[in-house]
Each structure stands twice: as C-alpha cells, then as structure tokens.
C-alpha positions as CSV (number, residue, x, y, z in Angstrom):
1,Q,12.6,-5.1,-31.7
2,S,11.0,-8.4,-31.4
3,Q,7.3,-9.1,-31.7
4,S,5.4,-12.1,-30.3
5,Q,2.0,-13.3,-31.2
6,A,-0.2,-15.2,-28.7
7,T,-2.8,-17.7,-29.8
8,F,-5.1,-20.0,-27.8
9,D,-7.2,-23.0,-28.5
10,A,-10.8,-22.0,-27.8
11,R,-11.8,-25.6,-26.9
12,Q,-9.0,-25.8,-24.3
13,M,-10.0,-22.5,-22.9
14,D,-13.6,-23.6,-22.5
15,T,-12.4,-26.8,-20.9
16,A,-10.2,-24.8,-18.4
17,L,-13.1,-22.5,-17.6
18,H,-15.4,-25.5,-17.0
19,G,-12.8,-26.9,-14.6
20,L,-13.1,-23.7,-12.6
21,G,-16.9,-24.0,-12.6
22,Y,-17.6,-21.3,-15.2
23,S,-20.0,-21.7,-18.1
24,A,-18.5,-19.9,-21.1
25,W,-19.1,-19.3,-24.8
26,G,-16.0,-17.6,-26.0
27,I,-15.2,-14.9,-23.4
28,A,-18.8,-14.1,-22.2
29,P,-20.9,-16.2,-20.0
30,A,-23.6,-18.2,-21.8
31,P,-26.8,-19.8,-20.6
32,V,-26.8,-23.6,-20.6
33,D,-30.0,-25.1,-22.1
34,E,-31.5,-28.4,-22.9
35,V,-32.5,-28.6,-26.6
36,A,-34.7,-31.3,-28.1
37,L,-34.0,-32.2,-31.7
38,A,-35.6,-34.4,-34.3
39,I,-33.2,-35.1,-37.1
40,S,-34.7,-36.8,-40.2
41,G,-32.8,-38.7,-42.9
42,V,-30.8,-41.0,-40.7
43,D,-31.2,-44.1,-42.8
44,S,-27.9,-46.0,-42.3
45,P,-25.5,-46.9,-39.5
46,Q,-22.9,-44.8,-41.3
47,Q,-25.1,-41.7,-41.3
48,Y,-26.0,-42.3,-37.6
49,A,-22.3,-42.5,-36.7
50,R,-21.5,-39.4,-38.9
51,L,-24.2,-37.4,-37.2
52,L,-23.3,-38.4,-33.7
53,S,-19.6,-37.6,-34.4
54,Y,-20.6,-34.2,-35.7
55,L,-22.8,-33.4,-32.8
56,Q,-20.3,-34.6,-30.2
57,N,-17.7,-32.2,-31.6
58,L,-19.8,-29.1,-31.4
59,P,-18.3,-26.4,-29.1
60,G,-20.2,-25.9,-25.9
61,L,-21.9,-29.4,-25.9
62,S,-21.9,-30.9,-22.5
63,R,-24.3,-33.8,-22.9
64,L,-26.0,-35.6,-25.8
65,S,-28.7,-38.1,-25.1
66,V,-30.3,-40.3,-27.8
67,V,-34.1,-40.5,-27.0
68,E,-35.1,-42.8,-29.8
69,L,-34.7,-43.7,-33.4
70,S,-38.1,-43.7,-35.1
71,G,-37.9,-44.8,-38.7
72,T,-35.3,-42.5,-40.1
73,T,-35.8,-39.8,-37.5
74,L,-33.4,-39.5,-34.6
75,H,-34.8,-37.8,-31.5
76,L,-32.1,-36.3,-29.2
77,R,-31.7,-34.1,-26.2
78,L,-28.6,-31.9,-26.1
79,R,-27.3,-29.8,-23.2
80,V,-25.4,-26.9,-24.8
81,E,-24.0,-23.6,-23.7
82,G,-25.7,-20.8,-25.7
83,G,-28.8,-23.0,-26.2
84,A,-30.8,-23.3,-29.3
85,P,-29.5,-20.0,-30.9
86,R,-25.9,-21.3,-30.7
87,L,-26.9,-24.7,-32.2
88,A,-28.8,-23.0,-35.0
89,G,-25.7,-20.9,-35.8
90,A,-23.4,-23.9,-35.8
91,F,-25.8,-25.9,-37.9
92,S,-26.2,-23.1,-40.4
93,I,-22.5,-23.1,-41.3
94,G,-21.7,-26.8,-40.7
95,G,-23.1,-28.2,-43.9
96,V,-24.4,-31.3,-42.1
97,L,-27.9,-30.3,-41.0
98,A,-30.7,-28.2,-42.6
99,R,-33.5,-26.7,-40.7
100,G,-36.8,-28.5,-41.1
101,T,-40.4,-27.8,-40.1
102,D,-41.1,-28.4,-36.4
103,S,-43.9,-30.9,-35.9
104,N,-43.6,-31.8,-32.2
105,P,-44.0,-29.0,-29.6
106,G,-40.7,-28.3,-27.8
107,E,-38.6,-30.2,-30.4
108,Q,-36.7,-28.5,-33.3
109,A,-36.6,-30.3,-36.6
110,Y,-33.6,-30.7,-38.8
111,S,-32.7,-33.0,-41.7
112,L,-29.4,-34.7,-42.4
113,I,-27.7,-33.4,-45.5
114,H,-26.5,-36.3,-47.6
C-alpha cells in the first residue's frame, strides 16, 4: 500500500486566490484594511532597507506606502489582509519590531529591534 503526502505553498495559494478575485488569509476570507504605522529607531540606510524588506515579505501585504521619514521614525501605510490584528501577530513573532506607545491618533507605534 502506498501513501502520498500533499503539501502546498501558502504564499502561492494566496496569490492564486488573489488572481481569482478572492481575499484570503489561509483558508478563510479576511478583511483587507489600511493600517498606519510609526516605526522608530530607523537610523541608517541599512536599517531602512532591512525594515522595508521585512515588511514587503509579510503574508497578506498588498500595498506598502512610505508617508515620511521624520528623524528616525518612519511613517507608513500598509494595506493588509487581516488588518492590524494580523500585523500585530506577525510582528510579535518576527523579532524585528516591538510594540511602542501610540502617540498619534490612528497610527500604531512600533520600534525597530536592533
């Protein structure tokens, strides 16, 4: 008797579902939200590049817009499936960002872990 095991690439599955017009987070539909972030501690071009690379590879991210770099704080808008809760979950296990104290209404604060 032979057995087979099926696997799939979640990112490819999400891409395929997007191509069909579905918004998906895993196998269940997920809301797509705009999330405003303020990320402090971005004080070199290398850290800026590292942060953007990290963010661009988050599952469910459909758009990332840099609003401004003010001192060492980068202000961004992200369009992501699952919204702020999904981002918070990803950030909590990613080891790149730590939650900060929100100071601007409608903008979530994080700090870059060096």
